[in-house]
N, C-alpha and C positions, 0 to 999 in steps of 0.2 A: 503494499500501500503507501503512495506516496502521495504528498501534501499534507495540509492541514485539515482535519475534518473539522464543520462544525461546531462542536462539539470544543476543539481545543482551541478555538479562534477565539469561541465564549469567553475561555479559561477553565474550562471543563478539565479534570484530570482525563487522563486519554486513555482508554480500554488497554489491557495486555494484547501484545500479537499472540499469533497463535501457528504452530509449525506441523506437520506431517510428516512423520518417516514414509518415503517414497519408492514402491519398487523399480527394478532396474527397467533404464527406459522411458520413465515418467517424468515430467519436469512442471513447475511451479509458474505461472506467468500472469499478467495482467489482461484484461480482457479487451486490448485494444485492437485499432484496426490492423496495425505491422503483424501481431499474433495471427491474427484471422487471416492475413494472405499468407502467412506461412504455414498455418497448419492447412490451408486446402491445399497448397501444393503438396503438403507430404501424404494426404490423404490420397491424393490422384495417383501416385509415385507408388505408393504401397498398396493400393487395389490394384493397380497395372500389373506389379512384381508378382504380386498371387493370383494374375488371372481372375480376377471380381470383380467388372464393370460392374455388373448389378449394385455392389456394396461402394462401388465408386458414386455413385450417382445417388446412394441414397445417402453415404456420409458426407458426399459435400454438402447436401439440403440439410439434415440434421445441423449439421456447422455453420450453415448463414443464420437458419433458426435459432439456434443456441445463442451466436452472437448478439443478434435481435432482442433476445430477450435479456440479454445481462447487460444492454444498455437500458433498458426499460426497469429492470432491478436492482439495477445498481448493485451488480455484483463486485464483490472487492477482490476476490482471489479465484483461479482456476487452475484446476490440475489434470493432464493429460497427459497420455503414453505416447511419446514424441520420440525416437530416434531412427538414424539411418539403418539399424538392424533390426532382428527380431525380436531383441528383448524387449518383454513388457507387451508383444502385441498379441493381442485377441482377433479372431473373424468378426467381431462386431463393433462401431463406432462407442465408444464412452468416453466420457468424463465426469470430474467432480468440482462443483462449484459452490463457492462459499460467500454468505448473502450475512446479514445484521440485522435480526429483527427485532423491532425496537416496542416496548407493551405503551402503551396509553400514560400520559403523565402520572405519578403517582401509584403506578398501578401493575402490579405483577404479570408475567406470561405465566403465572400456576393455569388460568383457565384453559389458555391455549394448548399446554400440552396434556391436560386430561381430557379435552375433546382428541389429541390426537389417539390417544392412550381407548378413551369410549368407542369412539365412531369410527376408527382408522385403522385399529389391532394397532397401535403403536407399543414396543414391548421393549427391556431394555436393552441396548448392545451388547453383548456377550454376558448376561448375568449384569453390568454395570449401569447401575439406575443413575447416572448421572447424565447420561445421552440417551432417550427416546427413537427407535427405529421405526420409520412407517414405510411398506414397500406400495407403489401404486403402480398400476398401466394403463396406459392409452392406447387403443389400433389409430393409426393413421394411414392416409395413403398421399405417396409419392410417389411421382411419373407413371400413376399405375399400379403400383408394384405397393400393397397391402404390408405394414411394419408395425410392431408394439414398439411403443418406445414406455421403457421403464425408468421408475426412480424411486432410490431410495433415499428417503429423507433423515437426516441425523438433526437433532434437536439437543443442545445442550447450552446451559447459564453461562454466560460470557461473567469470570471470577470479577468482585468487585461492584457490580451493579446490582447486587440486590433484586437479582430474578428479573431483570428490568430488561433487560436486552439479551439476548440467545444469538450465539452463531452456530446458523443453519449451513448442513452440507449437505447438497443434493447430488446423487450421482446417479448420473442417467446411463443410461445407454439404446441403441435401438437394436431390434431383432428384426431376422422375416418372418412372416406370423407365421410360415410352418415349423420354425424352431421353438420348441417349446420351453416352458418355464424350467423343466425338469432333466433339460439334456445337460450331459456332465459341463457342457464347456461353458454352460449360462451358469450353474451353481458355482462353478468357478470362479467366475463374473463376480457375484455377489458375495463369494469367500474373500475374493480380492477386496473389497468393495471394504467388507466389515473390519478386514484387519486393518486398511489402510488407518478407517477413523479410528481404530483403537489404541493407535499408536500417537494420538492431538496429544498438545500440550501445551502450557500459555507460557508465554515468555516476556519479559518485561517490552513496553513498548518502546521503539526506538525513538530518540533524539533526533528533530529535525532543523 
């Protein structure tokens, strides 16, 4: 994260930064135009190298949609597999996007978390009750091909905010509609997301 937040400009104490331990081939980037062009070129090259032209079209569209949504929702960081070799490679496009959810003034986010648990099947991440985990799926059609866009949402309070702000990590991937959630490769993707988020740690905020 670069620059000063509105809270810092108003003299409020900045929130701590966060870090994730990333698998081989994964990187953390800012969701800007330069990163979007760089990743689009990488998706095209990877799909052609693996003889998957359909995935090239699907991945490119998902990428453009993702960057548009990131700008709209003020994503603060993004994590993606991005390498010239096969480290971190999976046969579906995927990403983890980080945002900060703010509660109403003088209110905690407890009601929101209770909703996730009661109405969306939220559960602790690997028995860690500090992180609530929710799976969501949506069917979409891109270039005549039906795909499933699956998101695992991880929500955890930001230390020092009295549960008025929370870090949300949205781990998303797209798969062909013919590829089921129980497919071993897809199970591996979900396991990867869980393990990655389980490494979350908070660090002192950077000085500007």
